[in-house]
C-alpha positions as CSV (number, residue, x, y, z in Angstrom):
1,M,60.8,94.6,116.9
2,K,61.6,91.5,116.0
3,K,64.1,89.1,118.0
4,D,67.4,87.6,116.3
5,P,67.2,83.8,116.1
6,K,69.4,82.0,117.7
7,I,72.8,82.0,117.4
8,Y,72.8,78.1,117.8
9,T,71.6,76.2,114.4
10,K,72.7,72.7,115.9
11,T,73.7,71.5,112.5
12,G,77.4,71.3,113.5
13,D,76.7,68.9,116.3
14,R,77.9,66.2,114.1
15,G,81.2,67.7,113.5
16,E,80.4,69.0,110.5
17,T,79.5,72.0,108.7
18,S,79.1,74.1,105.5
19,L,80.9,76.0,103.1
20,I,80.3,78.8,101.1
21,G,77.9,77.4,98.9
22,G,76.0,74.4,100.7
23,T,78.6,71.4,100.8
24,R,78.6,70.2,103.7
25,V,82.3,69.2,104.4
26,P,83.7,67.7,108.3
27,K,84.9,70.3,110.7
28,F,88.5,69.2,110.6
29,H,88.5,69.8,106.8
30,P,91.5,71.8,104.9
31,R,89.1,75.7,104.0
32,I,87.7,75.5,108.1
33,E,91.0,74.9,109.2
34,A,92.3,77.6,106.8
35,Y,89.8,80.0,107.8
36,G,89.3,79.3,111.1
37,T,92.9,80.2,111.9
38,V,92.6,83.8,109.8
39,D,89.5,84.2,112.3
40,E,92.3,83.5,115.5
41,L,95.1,85.5,113.5
42,N,91.8,88.5,112.9
43,S,90.6,88.0,117.1
44,T,94.6,88.3,117.6
45,I,94.8,91.5,115.5
46,G,91.8,92.9,118.0
47,L,94.2,92.5,120.9
48,I,96.8,94.2,119.7
49,R,94.1,97.3,118.5
50,D,92.6,97.7,121.9
51,S,95.8,97.4,123.3
52,T,97.6,101.0,121.4
53,E,96.4,104.1,121.5
54,D,97.9,105.2,117.9
55,E,95.0,106.3,116.0
56,H,96.7,105.6,112.9
57,L,97.9,101.9,114.1
58,N,94.3,101.5,114.9
59,H,92.7,102.7,111.9
60,V,95.6,100.7,109.7
61,L,95.0,97.4,112.0
62,L,91.1,97.7,111.6
63,R,91.8,98.1,107.8
64,I,93.7,94.8,108.3
65,Q,91.3,93.4,110.3
66,Q,88.7,94.0,107.3
67,C,90.4,92.5,104.4
68,L,90.9,89.1,106.9
69,F,87.3,89.1,106.5
70,V,88.0,89.4,103.0
71,V,90.7,86.5,103.1
72,E,87.9,84.0,105.4
73,S,85.2,84.2,103.2
74,S,87.2,83.3,100.4
75,L,88.5,80.2,101.7
76,A,85.4,79.2,103.2
77,K,83.4,79.2,100.2
78,D,83.4,76.1,98.2
79,P,85.0,76.1,94.4
80,D,83.3,73.8,92.6
81,V,80.0,76.0,93.3
82,D,78.6,78.8,91.8
83,I,77.0,80.9,94.1
84,P,74.5,84.0,93.2
85,V,76.7,86.4,94.6
86,T,80.0,88.1,93.9
87,L,82.0,87.5,97.7
88,P,84.6,90.8,98.2
89,A,88.3,89.8,97.1
90,I,91.6,91.0,97.8
91,I,93.3,92.7,95.0
92,E,96.8,93.8,94.8
93,D,95.8,97.7,96.4
94,D,95.4,96.0,99.7
95,I,98.9,94.3,99.1
96,T,100.2,97.5,98.4
97,K,99.0,99.3,101.0
98,L,100.4,96.7,103.2
99,E,103.6,97.2,101.6
100,R,103.2,100.9,101.9
101,E,102.8,101.1,105.8
102,I,106.2,98.4,106.7
103,D,108.4,100.7,104.9
104,L,106.9,103.5,107.0
105,M,108.0,102.1,110.5
106,N,111.0,100.6,109.2
107,E,112.7,103.5,107.8
108,P,113.5,104.8,111.7
109,L,114.2,101.5,113.2
110,P,117.9,100.4,113.5
111,E,119.3,97.7,111.3
112,L,118.7,94.2,111.7
113,R,121.7,92.5,112.5
114,S,120.6,89.3,113.9
115,F,117.2,87.2,115.1
116,I,115.1,88.7,117.2
117,L,113.6,86.6,120.2
118,P,109.8,87.9,120.9
119,G,109.0,89.2,124.7
120,G,109.5,92.6,126.1
121,H,106.1,93.6,126.2
122,P,102.3,92.5,126.0
123,L,101.9,94.4,123.5
124,I,105.6,93.8,121.4
125,S,104.9,89.8,121.9
126,N,101.0,89.6,120.8
127,C,102.3,90.8,117.4
128,H,104.9,88.3,117.5
129,I,102.0,86.1,118.7
130,A,100.0,87.2,115.7
131,R,103.0,87.3,113.3
132,T,103.4,83.2,114.1
133,V,99.4,82.6,114.2
134,C,99.4,84.5,110.8
135,R,102.5,81.9,109.1
136,R,100.4,78.7,110.6
137,A,97.8,80.5,107.9
138,E,100.2,81.7,105.0
139,R,100.9,77.9,105.1
140,M,97.6,76.3,105.4
141,A,96.6,77.8,103.3
142,I,99.4,77.2,101.1
143,R,99.1,73.6,101.5
144,L,94.8,74.0,100.6
145,S,96.4,75.7,97.4
146,A,97.7,72.2,96.2
147,A,94.8,70.4,96.2
148,Q,91.9,73.1,95.6
149,T,91.1,76.4,93.9
150,V,93.0,79.3,96.5
151,D,92.7,83.2,95.4
152,F,96.6,84.0,95.0
153,N,96.1,87.2,96.4
154,D,95.2,85.9,99.7
155,I,98.4,84.2,100.2
156,K,100.6,86.7,98.7
157,Y,98.1,89.1,101.9
158,L,99.0,86.6,104.8
159,N,102.5,86.7,103.7
160,R,102.8,90.6,103.8
161,L,100.9,90.6,106.9
162,S,103.6,88.8,108.4
163,D,106.2,91.0,107.7
164,Y,104.0,94.2,108.8
165,L,103.1,91.9,111.8
166,F,107.1,91.9,112.6
167,I,107.7,95.3,111.6
168,L,105.3,96.4,114.2
169,A,106.5,94.3,116.8
170,R,110.2,96.2,116.1
171,K,108.8,99.4,116.0
172,F,106.9,98.8,119.5
173,H,110.2,98.2,120.9
174,Q,111.3,101.4,119.4
175,D,108.2,103.3,120.7
176,L,108.0,101.7,124.3
177,G,111.9,102.4,124.5
178,V,112.3,98.4,125.4
179,D,114.8,97.3,124.1
180,E,115.4,94.0,121.2
181,I,116.0,90.9,123.1
182,H,118.9,89.9,120.0
183,W,119.6,85.9,120.0
184,N,122.4,84.6,121.5
185,P,123.3,81.6,118.9
186,A,126.4,80.8,122.0
187,R,123.5,81.0,124.9
């Protein structure tokens, strides 16, 4: 059996990397920042998935991770270069599935009457961390879209995913019997 090539290529040692399509860009390029943040989000969702034994949630979170790889590849492609393969894409059904999951989780939750502070349990806090990383990824994708082509469904998916993660945190509050911490503006 032939051993895989080495993981390191040394081509990024001078602070550049390649987009899908071969274009070399600095590692601080907006596309690199955007898909790198989605990668960070994906890792955080893996942490949440590893922290729950709920089979349905594990299935949904795994599906989300798969979709995030699709977003990453979309953001990593140079829009000015034609490539010989068709990359997978986020489709409206991916967004609709998230909306259905949000609605299912939200139905039994108490009405939201104030802002909620992150915390109460490590699983809940990790959902809020993932939510804020998701919002950052969305902002980066939107900023990138002002100058270069970004698939609108990628931005839409990230927006909906942050809502999903917020409701997931609320669901875990209920499942774990942990009171939500409401914001008290009077302190």
